[in-house]
N, C-alpha and C positions, 0 to 999 in steps of 0.2 A: 965236528961231533958228529958220531954214527947213529944214523936214524932205531927206533925200534926194531922196525924189518932189517936193518941192515944187519944189527945184535942176532936177531931169531938166527937169522941165514948163517950168523959164522957158528953159533953156536949148537946149531944142528950140524955143521958139517958143510952142508949145502953152497954150492958156486953160488954166486948170484950172476944170471943171465945178464950178458948184455944189449943194452939199450938202444937205438938209435936216436930216442930224446926223454928227455924227462918226460914229457907227457907221458909217454908209454908206460915208463917207469913207472909212475903215481898210477896209474893204470892197474898196472901189474898186483903193484902193491896192495892197494886198495883189494883186490878180488882176494888175492893172497891171505889178507886178515883178515876178511869174513869168513872165507870157506876153512881155514883153520886154528878161527877164533874158540869153534865150541860156541856160536852163537853171544860171545864177548862184545863184541865189537859191535857198534852201530851199526845197523844195516843202511843201504845207501836208500834213501828216497827214490820212488818210482821214475821223476824227471831226471835226477841224477845217474840213475840207472841205462836210462834212455838217452844222455849225451855218452854215457862210456859206450852203448853199445852201438852208437853211432859212430865216433872213432874205431872202434874197433872193425866196423866196416871197412873204414879209407887204409887200414894197415893191414889187415888179416886177408890174406888169400882166398879168392869166392871158393873150392872146393872146400876148404877148413872152414869157411863160415857158413858154407852151405850145410856140414855133417854135424857143427856144434850149436847150430841154432836153427836156423830157416826150417830143414825136414824135421827136428823134433819140435816146432813148433805147430809145424801140420800135422805131424801122428798124432802129437796130444791132442791137438784141438779137433781131428776127425774121429776118435776115439769118442771125446767126448758128444758129437753131433750125434757118433752110432748108438748111446745109448740110449733103450728103454726107456730108463729109470726117470721117476719124476722130478727127484730133486738128485743131483750131484755134485759132492766136493772135490774139487781140485787141487791137489797141493804140489804147486812148481815154484820154481827158481823165479824171483823177480826179473833176471834177465829175458823170461822165456814170456809173462804178462803179456807185452803189448802183439805180439807175432802170436800166439793163441790167440788174442781178443779178436784182433784184425779177420783170420782165418774164421774164426768162430762166427763174429759176425756176416761175415761172407757168404757162410751156409753150404 
């Protein structure tokens, strides 16, 4: 039986990427569902996202990970730290929360 993810990819005419293992496929599927659902898919918890990010760190080349995650976390945290506003509201993706918090607390 085909998963909903595989069905949507087939309907949209997209080619399913080849994955080295089932865990990588599940991570990709979960991230794709959340990003393409328009908010209909349940968002992962912070712990689930941290586990996903930990796994991504194992499988992604360091330069790509730095560009997608680490550098963005640092930039957003530094922008918050540089603000002179009394109150700040930052709306960020769940994948960036731990990194931003780490840099922000380090000051």
